[in-house]
C-alpha positions as CSV (number, residue, x, y, z in Angstrom):
1,M,62.6,205.3,180.6
2,V,60.3,207.4,182.8
3,C,60.5,210.3,180.4
4,L,59.9,208.0,177.5
5,T,56.8,206.6,179.1
6,L,55.4,209.9,180.3
7,A,56.0,211.7,177.0
8,A,54.2,209.0,175.2
9,R,51.1,209.9,177.3
10,Y,51.4,213.6,178.1
11,R,52.6,216.9,176.9
12,A,56.4,216.9,176.3
13,L,57.6,220.3,177.7
14,P,56.3,219.9,181.3
15,V,57.7,216.3,181.3
16,L,61.1,217.4,180.2
17,A,61.2,220.4,182.6
18,G,60.2,218.2,185.6
19,A,62.8,215.6,184.6
20,V,65.7,218.1,184.3
21,L,64.8,219.7,187.7
22,A,64.6,216.2,189.3
23,F,67.9,215.1,187.9
24,A,69.6,218.4,188.9
25,L,68.5,217.9,192.5
26,L,69.3,214.2,192.6
27,N,72.8,214.8,191.2
28,L,73.4,217.5,193.7
29,G,72.7,215.1,196.5
30,A,74.8,212.4,194.9
31,V,77.8,214.7,194.4
32,L,77.7,216.0,198.0
33,F,77.5,212.4,199.2
34,G,80.3,211.2,196.9
35,S,82.6,214.1,197.8
36,A,82.1,213.5,201.5
37,L,82.7,209.8,201.1
38,A,86.0,210.5,199.2
39,K,87.4,212.3,202.3
40,W,86.9,209.1,204.4
41,L,88.1,206.3,202.2
42,P,91.3,205.7,200.3
43,P,91.1,206.6,196.6
44,Q,91.9,203.0,195.5
45,W,89.0,201.6,197.4
46,V,86.6,204.2,195.9
47,T,87.9,203.5,192.4
48,L,87.6,199.7,192.9
49,A,84.0,200.2,194.2
50,V,83.1,202.4,191.3
51,G,84.5,199.9,188.8
52,I,82.6,197.0,190.4
53,L,79.4,199.0,190.5
54,F,79.6,199.9,186.9
55,L,80.2,196.3,185.9
56,A,77.2,195.2,188.0
57,F,75.0,197.9,186.5
58,G,76.1,196.9,183.0
59,L,75.3,193.2,183.6
60,H,71.9,194.1,185.1
61,A,71.0,196.4,182.2
62,I,72.0,193.7,179.7
63,R,69.9,191.0,181.5
64,S,66.9,193.4,181.8
65,G,67.1,193.9,178.1
66,N,65.9,190.3,177.7
67,V,62.6,191.1,179.3
68,D,59.7,192.0,177.0
69,E,58.0,195.3,177.7
70,E,54.2,195.8,177.4
71,P,53.1,198.2,174.7
72,L,52.0,201.7,175.9
73,E,48.5,203.1,175.5
74,T,48.3,206.7,174.7
75,E,46.4,208.8,177.2
76,T,45.7,212.5,177.5
77,R,45.1,214.4,180.7
78,S,44.6,218.0,181.5
79,G,44.3,219.9,184.8
80,R,47.4,218.4,186.4
81,S,50.7,219.9,187.0
82,L,52.8,217.6,184.8
83,L,56.0,219.4,185.9
84,L,55.4,218.6,189.5
85,S,54.1,215.1,188.8
86,T,57.2,214.4,186.7
87,L,59.6,215.9,189.3
88,L,58.1,213.7,192.0
89,L,57.9,210.5,190.0
90,I,61.5,210.8,188.7
91,G,62.7,211.9,192.1
92,L,61.2,208.8,193.7
93,A,62.0,206.4,190.9
94,E,65.6,207.5,190.6
95,F,66.5,208.1,194.2
96,G,69.4,205.7,195.1
97,D,69.4,204.0,191.6
98,K,72.5,203.1,189.6
99,T,72.8,206.5,188.0
100,Q,72.8,208.4,191.3
101,I,75.3,205.9,192.8
102,A,77.5,206.3,189.7
103,V,77.4,210.1,190.1
104,A,78.3,209.8,193.8
105,G,81.2,207.4,192.8
106,L,82.5,209.8,190.1
107,A,82.3,212.7,192.5
108,S,84.4,210.9,195.0
109,T,87.3,210.6,192.5
110,S,86.8,213.8,190.3
111,D,85.9,217.5,190.6
112,P,82.4,217.5,192.2
113,T,81.3,220.6,190.3
114,A,82.3,219.1,186.9
115,V,80.6,215.8,187.8
116,W,77.4,217.6,188.8
117,L,77.4,219.7,185.7
118,G,78.3,216.8,183.4
119,A,75.8,214.4,184.9
120,T,73.0,216.9,184.9
121,L,73.6,217.9,181.3
122,A,73.9,214.3,180.3
123,L,70.6,213.4,182.0
124,A,68.9,216.4,180.6
125,M,70.0,215.3,177.1
126,T,68.9,211.7,177.7
127,S,65.6,213.0,179.1
128,A,65.1,215.1,176.0
129,I,65.9,212.0,173.8
130,G,63.5,210.0,175.9
131,V,60.8,212.6,175.5
132,W,61.4,212.7,171.7
133,A,61.5,208.9,171.5
134,G,58.3,208.7,173.6
135,R,56.6,211.1,171.2
136,T,57.9,209.7,167.9
137,L,60.1,206.6,167.8
138,L,58.7,204.3,170.5
139,Q,57.0,202.2,167.9
140,H,60.3,201.5,166.0
141,I,63.0,201.0,168.6
142,P,62.7,198.0,170.9
143,I,63.2,198.9,174.6
144,P,65.2,195.7,175.3
145,L,67.8,197.0,172.7
146,M,68.1,200.2,174.7
147,H,68.8,198.2,177.8
148,R,71.5,196.2,176.1
149,I,73.3,199.3,174.7
150,S,73.3,201.0,178.1
151,G,74.6,197.8,179.7
152,I,77.5,197.7,177.3
153,L,78.3,201.3,178.1
154,F,78.3,200.6,181.8
155,L,80.6,197.6,181.3
156,A,83.0,199.8,179.4
157,M,83.1,202.4,182.1
158,G,83.6,199.7,184.8
159,G,86.5,198.2,182.8
160,F,88.0,201.7,182.4
161,S,87.7,202.3,186.2
162,L,89.3,199.0,187.1
163,A,92.1,199.5,184.5
164,S,92.9,202.8,186.0
165,L,93.9,201.0,189.2
166,L,96.7,199.2,187.2
167,M,98.2,202.4,185.9
């Protein structure tokens, strides 16, 4: 959502580069934390916690999809480092949020390198989609619908995590 908003107002490439760098760093911290946590807790507890967190994130996203967003006003700025501004804004906005917690949870039950790479590539792609949407489609796709879709995906991942405990 940050990429979508920034790209609607500023140049796309520095926004995307700052977002990718921010997510790579945030994911590194989450993977290191999740891997360390996995060494201290039984795997069933970690899987249960991950499943419950995914379900909670899904319900939160679906409920936040019912809130109307204000329309964005286009603005152009020059003379600022958009890359650094985006890096700091996303770093602060996403630190400790549901995505970072989900990455930490996955790293506690899976290969940390694969989780970091997968999460970083996924967030880079979603950032690119957000930048593209911010530049072109923002007028046609309601933001509440995006919240609902992400909520459904989180619910599915939570259900899958909890179902894996029964197998």
